[in-house]
N, C-alpha and C positions, 0 to 999 in steps of 0.2 A: 550341612552346606552353609558357608558364610553368607549372611544376607547382604545383598548389594547395597552400596552406599546410595543415598537418595539426594537428588538435587531438584530445586524448584526454580523455574523460570517464570517471571510474571510479564505478560504482554497482552493487553486487551485489544488494542486497535487505535485509531481507525485503520481502514484497509491499507492506505499508503504507508502508514507507520509499521504495520505488520509486515508488509513486503520488504521494507528497508531493514527490518530486524532479521531477515533470513540469513544474512551474513553472520551476525552474532549467534543465531541459533546453531549454525554449522560449527562455529568456533567453540561453543560450549560443548557440543557433542564430541568434537575432536578431543577436547581436553578431558572428557570423562567417557571414554568409549565403552566401558563395561559397566557403567553405573546406571541406575534407574532415574531417568530424568522426567519430571512432571512439568507440564505447561499449564499455568493458570491463565485462562483467556475468557473471552465472551463467546456466546453461542455462534455468531456469524462466522467466526474464524476457526471453529473446532475441526470441521472437515478439512479445511486447508492445512491445518497443523498436522492432522493424521497423515495426509498425503505426503508431507515433507519427509517423513521418516526420521526426524530428529528426536522424537519424543516417544517414551514408553507408555505414557499415560497422559490423558487430557482431563483437566478439571475445568468445569464451567463456573465462572464467577457470576453469581446471581446479583452481585452488587447490593448486599444487604444494607439497609438504612436503619435509622432510629425507629422507623415505623415497622420494621421487620426484625425486631430484636432476637426472636427465637431463631430465625434463619441465620442471623449474624453470629449468634453464640454457637450454633451447630458448626458453622464454617470454622470459627476460631478453634474449636475443639479438634476438628479434623486437621487443621494446620499444625496444631501442637502435637497431635498423636503421630503425625507422619515422621517426626524426628529427622527433618532434613539436615544434611551436613552443611549445605550452603544454599542461599537464595540469591539468584541473579534478578534483581528488580530492574527490568528494562522499561517499565512503565513510568517509574519515578513520579507518581502522582500523589495527591493527598490521600487517596484511598490506599495505595500500596504502602505509604508511610504509616497509615493507621494500622495495617496488618502487622507491620514490624513492631509497633508499640504494644499490640495486644497479644503477641505470640507467647508471652510469658517471660519469666526471669531467665530461664535457660534458652537463650536465643542462639539460633544457628549463625554461622558466618553469613554476612549479608553484604552484597554489592548494591549500593543505592546512593541516595543523596543525603541521607540523615547523617549528621556529623558524628554521632556516637555509635554508628554501626561499625562492623569490623573492617570494611573496605569502602570508605566513603569517597564519593566523587565530589570534591569540594571546589572545583574550578569556578571562580566567581563569574566567569563568562560562559558557563555551560549552557545557559538558555539562549545565548547568542550564536552558538555553534550549530552547524548543520547536523542533523540527526546522526548521520553516519560517523562523523568525527567525534561527536559527543559519546556515542555508545562505544566506539573503539577505545577512547580514552578511559571511559569507565571500566571496561573489561581489562585494560592493561593494568590498572590499579589492582584488579582482582587476580592478576597473574596470567591473563590470556593476552599474549602479545600480538598475535597475528589474527586479524579479523578480516575474512574475505569480503568481497563486494556482494551485494544481494544476488541471489541465484534462485531461479524457479524452473530450472531445467527438468525437474521432476514433475512439474505441473502440466499434464498432457490431456488432450481430448481429440476425438475424431470429428473434424469439421465438415466432412462430406455431407452430413445431414443438412447443411445450410445451402447446398447446391449452388455455390458461387462459381461463376465462370470468368476466366480471364483475370486481369489485374484488378485489384480492389484496394481501397483506402478505408481505414477505420476512422470514424468520426465520433467523438465523445462530447456531445454538445450539452449534456446535463451537468448535474452537480447537486450539492446539498440544497434542499428546499429553503432552508433558512439563511442561505448565503447567496442570494441572487446576484450580488455585486461581483461574484467570482465567475460569472458566465459571460461569454462573448455574445454578441447580438445574433438574433435569428437571421437577419439579413446578411451578416458577415458569413455565417456558416453556409447559407444558401448560395452565396456567391462563390465560395470555395468549392462547394459540391458541384455547381455547374461547370466550373473550370476543370475539375477532375473528370467529369463525365465527357466533356468535349475532347479530352485527351485519352479516351478509352480506358479510364480508370473508374470503376464503379464505386460510388460513395456508399459505404455500409455504416449505418447508424446503430450504435448499441446504447443501452441505457436501461433503467428500471421502469417499472410500471408507473411510478410517480412522475417520471419524466416524459411519459408517452405523449401527452398533449403538446408540449413544447416541441418535441422532435417531429411529430407529425406536421406541425405548423411549418417547420423548416423544409421538410420533404415536399410539402405542397408548394412552397416557394421555389424550390430548385427543380422540381419535375421528376427527374429520373434518379432513383436511389433504392437501396435495399434497406428495409426496416427490420432490424432484429431486436427491437425493444422487448425486454422481459423474456428473451429466448437464450441468453448466454449466462453461464455461470463463470466462476473465476478461471477454471481450466479452459473453457471455450475461448475466453478473451485472450489467454496466453497463446493458444493454438492459432487463433485468427491473426494475432500480431506477428507470429513467426512467418506467416505467408503474405502479410499485407505489404503493399508498396510503400505506404507511409501512413502515419496516424497523426491526427490533429485533435486537440481537446483542451478542455478547461483544467484547472488545478483541482483534480478529483481522483479518488482512489484507483479506478481502472487504468489511469495513465501511468501509474507506477508499475502495474503488471506489464503493460505494453512496453514501457521503457526498458525494463530489465531483460526483455527478450532481444534487445538490440535492434528492434524495428526502428527505422528512421521516424523520429517522434518530435512533434512540435507541441509544447505546452504553453498555454496562455495564462499569464499572471496579471493581476491588478494590484493596486496598492494595499488591498485587503488581505494579502498573504505574502510572505517574504520568501522569494525563491532561494535566497542565500542560506536559509535554514531548512527548507523542506522540499526543494525541487527534486524531481527524479534525476538520477545520475547515470542513466544508460549511456554507453559510449557514443550512440548516434542520436542523442537527445539534445534539442535546442529549446531555449526559452525565449518567448516574446513577451515583453512587459509594456503595459500602458497603465498609467495611474487609474484611468477609467476605461474599462474595456468597451464601453459604448462608443468610444472614439477611435478604437483600433481599426485602421483601414484594412479591408480585405486584400488590397494590393500588397500590403506588408507581409501577410501570411502567404500569399501566392508567390511572392518573390523568394521567400525562404524555402518554400516547397521546391521551386525551380533550382535553388542552390543545392538542395540536399539530394534530390533524385532526378533522374532523366525519365520523363513521362512519355517521350516519343511524340508522334504526330497526332494532330487533331482528327476527329471523326469527319468523314465526308458528309 
């Protein structure tokens, strides 16, 4: 039996970047339907990649450094021995460039940003492009002309376990601990949560354990809400979003999952991240921008909610 041709896709994360890469993943699988496709990613996204069905094998990148030379050498030997026909580097980072350089003299075809690889993406404005356009252009150079939009229809979960009743809204008030400037104020979220509750829409807060204290502070301010901190995985978030009346949140990974489901979504951006390059692109997604989110009025968010969805009458 003839051995299947092998292809490697490199995509580490973060979460939002991984979700936006689901379109390229699908396009690569369609281009090589009978081949063996390997994804090189990091541990947080391995299970997500398995559920997608786009890959035959998942490799975990332990990100070897000069301090772990043995680990690094073992990985390079594995990379060389795999004899990939082509590598699609969707990470295009210093690390993935390093892998290209160390793979040996007999290099596979390579789609990436290095000018001497077989299929370089050399657009001088590539870093100014939105991720979706940049990756589509990169893959077009590699012969893949049609890249679909991000799709996570395969990401499913049963949310009956959360025992939610009636209409609800998802609120993602957290974000990266080292980027607090990307978070809207607690008072702002509390005001929006109270507004939703008054209109018979239950605010449902999701987040990680690291965000628990801040989210509990908001819930204490707004009074009535459901706290699902540290209770939802990626599939739960997608399933909740498909049932939610609306979602509001900061520029953080879960908002990309929510947006792709086509849930009406409002994403809040400050000057510390550029929506033109990284904003979620769901068809029912809107962006609110303020240079400093501390000064974004709750009224602006509420007005956009009223524009996007009909919440009905207030509670008696």
